[in-house]
TORZA-703602 format. One record per residue: residue in one letter; x, y, z of N, C-alpha, C in turn. Coordinates in steps of 0.001 Angstrom, whole numbers, plus 524288, in hexadecimal, padded with zeros to 5 digits. Layout:
AXYZXYZXYZ...
This chain:
X37736ACBC6E7BCA379EBAD032E7E26376D0AD53CE7D51X3775DAD8D7E80FA374CEADDECE8082378E2AE209E7F31X377A4AE5CBE7BD937B52AEA01E7AB537CA9AED02E7FB3X38178AEEEEE7FEF38369AF191E84A33849FAF74BE839BX382DDAFA91E872138481B0013E8743387EAB00C5E8C0CX38C7FB0312E8B543901AB03EBE8FA838FF7B09A6E914AX38E98B0AA5E962638E1FB0FF1E9844392ADB10FBE9BEEX39592B1545E9AEA39A04B16B4E9E3639914B1C20EA074X398FCB1C7FEA5A7397F3B2169EA85C39A79B2110EADB7X39C34B2582EAFCF39ED4B256BEB4E439B30B26B1EB970X3960DB26E7EB8753924DB287DEBC7738EA9B240BEBDFDX38E37B2309EC31338A89B1F1AEC4FF384EFB207FEC37BX383A6B257FEC3D737E58B273EEC2A037CF9B260DEBCEFX38097B271EEB95B37F99B261FEB3CE37F0FB2049EB2B8X38221B1D1DEB574381A3B177AEB4C437C57B158CEB6B5X37A79B17C8EBAFD3754AB1655EBCF137111B17CCEB8FBX371B3B1C51EB67036DE0B1DF4EB28836DAFB1A26EADF7X37237B188EEAC1B37258B14D8EA7BA37011B0F9AEA96DX37188B0DE3EAE0736FD5B08BCEAFEF369EEB088CEB0F0X367D1B0CBEEB32336263B0C9FEB4F435E7FB0F80EB179X36066B1357EAE6935CC9B165EEAB2B35D55B154AEA552X3620AB13FBEA385362E6B133CE9DE6362C0B0D7BE9C56X365D2B0A3FE9EF636620B04B7E9D7B360D1B01F0E9D6BX35D52B02FFEA1293583CB0045EA10E354FFB016AE9C30X35627B05BAE997A35333B06FAE94BF354FFB03C4E9012X35956B00F2E90A935B59AFD9DE8C6B35D42AF878E8EAEX359A3AF535E909A35B37AF047E931E35DE0AEC75E8F64X35D65AED63E8A3D35FF4AE9E7E8675365C1AEB26E85DBX36789AEF60E886136D08AF0D7E883A36FA9AEF96E8D6BX374C0AEE98E8D2C377EBAEE11E91E137B01AF313E92A9X37AB8AF555E974C37DBEAF9FDE988E38246AF86BE9C12X386FEAF949E9A2E38BAFAF887E9D4F38D6EAFDE6E9F30X38DF1AFE94EA44538F21B03B8EA67E39466B03ADEA93FX39765B07E0EA86D39C9CB0839EAAB439DF9B0DE6EABBEX3A1EAB0EB1EAF103A3ACB13F4EB0753A864B15A7EAD42X3AB41B11E3EAB2A3AFD2B1305EA7E63AFC0B0F55EA335X3B2CDB109DE9F393B30BB0D29E9AAB3B582B07F1E9C26X3B962B0818E9FA33BBF0B0345EA1433B809AFF9AEA3E4X3B4AAB01D2EA73A3B0A8AFE9EEA9C53ACC9AFC90EA5B7X3AB88AFFCEEA1E83A7F3AFE23E9DC73AA1DAF96FE9ADAX3AF28AF992E99A03B195AF538E96D83B13DAF032E9A10X3B208AF0A8E9F313B1B5AEC0FEA2923AC2AAE9E0EA29FX3A852AED54EA2F23A2E1AEBA1EA3393A0F7AE967E9DFFX3A2E3AEB9CE99BD3A14AAE9BAE94953A3C9AE484E9337X3A880AE3A2E952D3AB4DADEEEE939D3AC7DADF2EE8DC7X3AB23ADB13E8AFD3AC22ADAF7E855B3A764ADCADE8230X3A339ADE34E84E539E7DADFDDE822F39F52AE517E7F70X39CA2AE5D4E7B1639CD4AEABDE782F397B7AEDA3E791EX397E4AF236E7B783930DAF538E7C1D3915CAF78CE76E6X38C51AF873E765438A86AFAFFE718C38B50B00DDE71DBX38C38B02F1E76B338CEAB0895E775738F3CB09BDE7CB1X392AFB0DA5E7CE639494B0FC2E81D9391BCB14E7E82E4X38F5AB1550E877738CBEB1A16E89243902AB1C92E8D55X3925BB2127E8C1939688B2367E8F48394F9B2888E91DCX39613B28E3E96E4395C4B2DF3E997639A5DB3141E9796X399CAB3669E97B539E0BB39C9E95E53A14AB3BE8E9A6BX39EC9B3EA4E9DF93A1ACB412EEA22E3A2DFB3D63EA698X3A7B8B3DAAEA8683A95FB3A6CEACCF3ADF2B3CF3EAF93X3AFBBB3A6BEB3AC3B3FDB3C94EB6C73B92BB3C20EB3EEX3BBF3B4079EB3973C11BB40A6EB1253C534B3FACEB556X3C7B5B3B24EB5283CB8CB39B5EB91E3D063B3D37EB8FFX3D112B4025EB4BA3D591B43B2EB46B3D4D8B487CEB7EBX3CFFDB4988EB9893CEF8B4DE6EBD213CFDFB4BDFEC2A7X3D473B4D10EC4CF3D615B4AC8EC9CC3D32FB4D13ECE7AX3D1A4B5212ECE113CF23B5491ED2893CA0AB572AED0D9X3C5F9B5412ECFD33C0F5B565AECE403BEB0B59BCED294X3BC6DB5E17ED10E3BA5FB61B8ED4F93B588B646EED2DAX3B1C7B655EED6493AD27B684BED4D03AE86B6E0DED432X3AC38B7095ED0573ACF1B7635ECFB73AA51B78FBED44CX3AD0BB7C6DED6F73AAAFB7F2CEDB6B3A5BFB8224ED9DCX3A1F7B822BEDD5739CF9B84BDEDC3E39DC2B8A75EDAD8X3A12BB8D1EEDDA43A20AB92B4EDCB23A427B93A5ED736X3A775B9015ED5603A999B909CED0193A55AB8FDFECBFBX3A1F2B8C09ECCE039D99B8B3EEC93F39A08B900DEC915X398CFB9215ECDA439557B969AECDEB397BBB9B51ECB2AX39CDBB9BF9ECBAB39F79BA052EC91739F40B9FC7EC32DX3A018B9B06EC13E39FE0B9A1CEBBA239A59B9AF7EB988X39686B98E1EBC643911AB9946EBA9F38F48B9EF2EBA82X3912ABA210EBE2938FA4BA794EBE633917DBAA99EB99BX3955BBA87FEB6DB39770BAB1CEB239394A7BA975EAD32X39117BA5AEEAD9A38E49BA3E2EA8F138A87BA81DEA711X3897CBA813EA2023859ABABA3E9FC938050BAA94EA256X37D6ABAEAFEA3773784CBAE26EA5E9373FDBADEAEA1CBX36F5BBAC4DEA38836AE1BAC25E9FFD3698DBB1A6E9E19X36A1CBB57FEA19336917BBAE6E9FF736CB3BBC86E9B86X37193BBAD6E9BBE3754CBBC2BE97A1373F8BB96BE9280X371A8BB4DAE92DF37000BB20FE8E2B36BEDBB52FE8B2FX3683EBB78DE8E04363E7BBA43E8B85364E5BC012E8A86X368FBBC21CE8CE436A0BBC7B8E8C8536AC1BC97EE86D8X3678CBCD41E852C36814BCFA2E800236660BCC3EE7B78X3640DBC7ADE7C7836288BC435E782735E51BC6A9E74B1X35AD5BC9A1E77183567EBCBDBE741335860BCFCBE7007X35CC2BD245E70FB35ECDBD62AE6D51363C9BD453E6A99X36500BCF39E6B33369D4BCD24E68EE369A5BCD5AE62F6X36DC5BCF66E609A36E24BCFA7E5AEA370BDBCAAFE58EFX36DDFBC7C6E55FA36FCFBC2BFE541736BCABBE8EE5541X36DA6BB9D6E562636A3EBB55FE572C36993BB4BCE5D0BX36533BB692E5F4936487BB651E64F336437BB0B4E66FDX36213BAD22E63D9361ADBA7B6E659936711BA551E6650X36A76BA60FE627B36FC0BA3F6E62D5372C3BA687E674FX3720DBABA2E67FA374B0BAE68E6C3E372E0BAC5EE7182X36DCCBAB6CE71F036B92BA94DE76CA36DF3BA3FFE7819X36E39BA09CE74263705DB9B64E750F37621B9B99E7670X37904B9F1AE73F237E95B9FB6E752E37F51BA162E7AD6X37C38BA528E7C8137CA7BA709E81E737B26BA2C6E85CDX376E7BA00FE849637519B9BEAE88173791EB978DE8878X37BA6B966CE840837F79B9234E84103843BB9392E875BX3857AB9890E87CF389F3B99F4E8B1E3890DB983AE90BEX38420B9849E9281382F2B965CE97C3383C5B907AE9802X381B3B8DB3E941138255B8803E93D738820B8699E93A8X38B11B895FE90753909DB8832E8FD1393AAB8937E94D9X39222B8D4BE97AE394BFB8E70E9CA8393EEB8A00EA088X38F21B8814EA0E038E02B83B3EA465390D0B7EC0EA29BX390FBB7DEFE9D793938CB7949E9B643995FB794BE9CCBX39BE7B7DC3E9C063A175B7E1BE9D473A26FB7D6FEA31BX39F0BB7FBAEA64639FA3B7F3EEABEF39EF8B7992EADA2X39B1AB76F6EAB6839A27B717DEACBA39EDBB6E21EAB5BX3A108B6EF0EA6B63A57AB6BCBEA4F93AA3FB6CB8EA86CX3AB1BB719DEA9F13AF89B72D6EAD583AED7B7067EB2BBX3AA18B70B6EB4D93A913B6E74EBA063A9C4B6887EB9EAX3A7F7B6611EB5B53A8A3B606FEB52A3AE65B5EFAEB4BEX3B155B622CEB1DC3B6E5B6128EB1483B9C3B6145EB670X3B836B64C5EB9F23BAD7B6539EBEFC3B9C8B609BEC28EX3B556B5DF3EC1C13B44FB5944EC4E53B5E1B5448EC1F9X3B84AB5503EBD6A3BA62B5089EBA9C3B679B4DAEEB73BX3B221B5036EB5E43AE39B4DC9EB2813AEBFB5004EACFDX3AFA5B4C90EA92A3AFF3B4E48EA3BD3AEF3B49BAEA00DX3AF92B4AA4E9B073AE2AB46BFE97103B276B42C4E95F8X3B6F0B432DE987C3BB28B3F7EE976B3B974B39DCE9870X3B642B3922E9C703B46DB33E8E9DEA3B1A7B313DE995AX3ADC8B33DBE97293AAC2B3187E92F43ADD8B30DCE8DF4X3B108B34C8E8C9E3B417B346EE87D03B81EB300DE8824X3BA4FB2F3BE8CD13BE05B2AEAE8D7F3BB4BB25ADE8CC0X3B688B2532E8EBB3B398B2056E8E023B24CB1F73E8842X3B102B23A5E85703AFEDB2319E7FDF3B4C9B213EE7CF0X3B950B2352E7E5E3BE29B2195E7BD33BF09B1BBBE7CBAX3BDD0B19F5E816E3BE6BB1461E829A3BA9AB110DE7F70X3B5D7B1309E7ED23B202B1042E7B973B414B0FAFE7610X3B61DB13E1E73EC3B819B13BBE6E8B3BCD0B100AE6E12X3C003B0FC7E722A3C4A9B0C75E71F13C343B06ABE7240X3BF62B0552E75763BE18AFFD6E764F3B9ADAFDD4E72DDX3B677B0173E70DC3B218B0004E6D723B251B03AAE68B6X3B602B02B2E652C3B754B0689E611E3B365B074BE5CC5X3AF49B0434E5C9D3AB9AB04E7E58443A61DB037FE59F1X3A27BB06EEE58A139CDEB05CBE58C839A7EB0550E5E35X39D7DB060EE626539B33B062AE67A039ADEB0BE7E6940X39635B0E1CE695A395B1B13BEE6A533975EB1551E6FD1X39993B19FEE702339AB6B1C80E752039759B2162E756EX39375B2151E78E538F9AB257EE793B38FD4B27F6E7EA7X38FBFB2D1FE7ED838FE8B2FC9E83E438A6DB30D4E85F3X389F1B302EE8B143850AB3120E8DEA38686B3468E92A1X3856DB3979E925A387BBB3D1DE9616383C1B40FDE9831X384DFB4308E9CCA38163B46CDE9F46383B1B4C4EE9F4FX388CBB4CB6E9FD438B40B51CFEA0B838E1AB53FEE9BFCX38DC7B516FE979139108B5313E933238F72B5862E90FEX3934CB5B1DE8ED639299B6040E8C77393A3B5FCBE86A0X392BFB640AE83C839381B63E3E7E1F39934B62BCE7CC2X39CD4B649BE80073A259B6374E7F173A36BB5D9DE7FC3X3A07EB5B14E83443A109B5568E83EB39F1BB5291E7F18X39ACAB5470E7CE2398A9B51F2E783039C9CB521FE73C0X39F36B568CE732A3A339B570AE6F1C3A78AB530EE7006X3A92EB527FE74FA3AD54B4EC7E76423AB95B4927E7565X3A6B9B47F4E76CF3A4B9B42A0E763C3A498B40EAE708EX3A251B443AE6D4C3A1DFB42B3E67D43A721B4308E6511X3AA82B467EE66F13AFCCB46A3E64D93B2C7B41ADE660FX3B161B3F25E6A6B3B3EBB3A3DE6BF43B160B3583E6969X3AD31B366BE66613AAC7B3224E638C3A621B2F9AE6632X3A384B3264E69B839EDCB303DE6C3E39A9EB2F2DE682EX3979BB2B19E692639375B29A3E658138E30B2C00E66EEX38DF8B2EC4E6B4438914B3133E6CD23899FB33E0E7213X385C5B371CE7350385AEB39FBE783738010B3A83E7A07X37F17B3904E7EE7379EBB3989E813E37A72B3C16E8699X3769BB3F57E87E6376B1B422CE8CD637367B3F4CE90DEX3759EB3E64E9564372C0B3BD3E999936E6EB3F70E9B9FX369BBB3D75E9C2C3658AB40B4E9E5D366DCB426EEA3EBX3659BB473EEA523366D2B4961EAA4A3620DB4C0EEAC95X36074B4A5DEB13535C11B4CB6EB3ED35DD8B505AEB83CX35A23B527BEBB1735B5BB5610EBF5B35DDCB533FEC3F3X35CFCB4E22EC46535F64B4B04EC88236013B457CEC674X36250B4203EC9A736370B3CB0EC7E335E76B39C0EC661X35A48B3A90EC95835564B37E2EC82835368B3963EC2B8X3539EB3E73EC192351DBB4047EBC6E35575B3E4DEB81CX35A7CB3E15EB92C35E35B3C22EB54C35D2AB3660EB413X35BF4B335EEB81535AA9B2DD7EB73C355C4B2D54EB3D9X351CCB307CEB50234CF9B303DEB1F734DF1B31BAEAC45X350D8B35F5EAB6D351F5B37BEEA62035542B33CAEA323X358EDB3154EA5DD35C41B2D68EA35A3590BB28B8EA1A5X35577B2706EA4ED35217B22A2EA39434EB2B23EAE9EDDX34CAFB28BDE9EAC34977B2A5CE9A4034CA4B2AB2E953AX3518EB2C41E95BC354EDB2CF4E912635734B27CFE8F34X3573EB23D1E9281359F2B1EF5E91473585EB1C89E8C09X3534CB1BF5E8ACA351F5B19A4E85B435403B1CCBE8112X353E3B21FEE8194355F3B2555E7D6B35BCFB2494E7CD7X35E8AB243BE813D36435B2363E811636583B1E2BE7E96X362D7B1A06E8035363E3B14D9E7E07362FBB14CEE7829X35EC4B1751E767435DA4B1797E70DA361F8B1A6EE6DEDX363C3B1EC9E700D367DAB21DBE6D8136CFFB1ED0E6D4DX36E48B1C15E71853730DB18EDE7190372A1B1474E6DA2X36DFCB122BE6D4536D39B0DDAE699A36E21B0F95E63F9X36C7AB144BE62B036D4AB163DE5D6237316B16EEE5C30X3761FB1879E602537BCCB18FDE5F6537E38B139DE5E80X37C90B0FC4E619A37E93B0A70E60DF37D1DB0868E5B75X37846B0950E59D037690B07A0E549837A4FB0993E5061X37BDDB0E79E510537F07B1100E4CF73848EB0EC0E4CADX386A0B0CE9E511638C26B0B7EE513E38D3CB05ABE51C1X38983B02AFE53C438AA5AFD44E552E38C6EAF9F2E5093X38A3FAFAEAE4BFC38BA2AF7CDE476F3917BAF7FCE4652X393F5AFC58E47DA3998CAFCE4E46E739CDCAF8F8E49D9X39AA7AF654E4DC139D9BAF256E508F39F5BAEDF2E4CF4X39C5AAECF7E48F039DA3AE89BE457C3A2EAAE94FE42D3X3A45AAEE2CE41BC3A957AEF1EE3F1D3ADF9AEE43E42CAX3ACD3AEDEAE47EA3B102AED03E4BC33AFECAE7F8E4EC8X3AD47AE465E4C333ABADADF91E4ED73B055ADC84E50FEX3B48AADC4BE4E0B3B91DAD94CE4FC43BB78ADBB2E54ABX3BBB3AE0E6E54E03BDE6AE383E597C3BAC9AE22CE5E5BX3B5AAAE298E5E083B271AE1AFE62A03B251ADBEBE6432X3B2D0AD87AE60723B310AD2EEE61CC3B825AD1BEE64A9X3BC6CAD43BE62EC3C17AAD34DE65583C1EBAD5E2E6AABX3C057ADADAE6AFC3C0FFADDDEE6FC83BCD6ADCBDE73E0X3B80EADB93E72233B3BCADAEBE75D43B14EAD57DE75C0X3B2ADAD26FE71CF3B0A0ACD2CE719B3AAC2ACCEBE70DDX3A87BAD0E7E6E993A2D4AD108E6DC93A194AD108E67FFX39D8FACE1FE669C39BCBACDDDE6139398C4AD2D9E5FF9X39AD5AD5F0E5C6539858ADAE0E5AFB392E0AD9F6E58CFX39239AD5D0E55CC38D1DAD4B7E538738915AD389E57C5X38AD3AD107E5BEA3874DACFEAE604B38594AD502E62EEX38939AD8A4E6370387FBADDB5E65B938416AE0ACE6251X3850FAE0BCE5D3A38189AE37BE599C37C1DAE0FEE59B5X37BE8ADBE3E59E7376E2AD934E5A17373E8ADA7AE5F10X376A9ADAABE637837410ADBEAE686F371E3AE174E6859X374AEAE4F1E65C1372BDAEA4CE655936DE5AEA8CE61E4X36E05AE7D0E5D8836984AE7C2E5A0D364BBAE575E5CC8X3659CAE174E5FF036147ADF25E62DC35EF9AE30AE66BBX36268AE606E693A3609AAEA11E6CD935D40AEE13E6A03X35F0AAEFA9E657035C3BAF3B5E627E35700AF1B0E6062X356B1AECA8E5F5E351DFAEA7BE5D3A34D8FAE9F5E6150X34EE9AEABCE663634AFBAEA36E6A4E34701AEEB0E6A29X3482EAF2CBE671D34450AF6D2E662B34499AFB92E699CX347AFAFB57E6DE3347F1AFFE0E715934B29B043FE6EF0X34F19B02CAE6BE135279B06AFE6972352E9B056FE63A6X34F49B0726E606E34F3BB05C5E5ADA35464B06FCE5838X35644B035FE552035B44B0412E527E35B0DB089BE4EA3X35F76B0B35E4E0A35FBEB0F90E4A6D35FA9B0D96E44D3X35E10B1109E414935DDEB0F87E3BCA36356B0EBDE39C0X3642FB0AF9E363A3696FB09E9E341236B4FB0E8AE30DF
């Protein structure tokens, strides 16, 4: 048997990236891909994945009438943002720490864009509820030693706080290019690094399956020792050196 990574994302484009740019970099692994946790459970059957790789942002079904923010409204909000001239104004004669003052001023621009982005996403029904709900399902059905790791493109610092507050085992940012072609190239280049980083997370947690061996044998009908052995065999192939004990 080959160790399995289960990828859950609501985007066809992201699934194509995993299928064509990431999975080929780790042919010793099986990638099970799904759009919802329920579909993932059907595709996995009784198999236990060594890791769940979860998208964060998805469509919130509670938003009944998603709508794009009107262009005029966006332009009005953006016109109120601090300008670059305001960032630099008076810095040369500023009394105190000019570096810290500069960064504070510059961050107000970043924060304005961040808030605007989050509000615009909220109006079209895109938010982190999708990913956090999938993580809760992972914890409910695989209560020990199966990592839930987020792999996201649009997340903000507030999302990171929510993810780790919900017990995520890791967070990775999807590479993003100027267009789809560039994104595919960057994803392919990043794939070995991602696989290595995910492997280190599995190394750290997989041993804990032994303490819940009876649960997984009853609920999934899989021999935990067989799963651990398959993972060790994967790691011994040399592409992803095992972490130090």
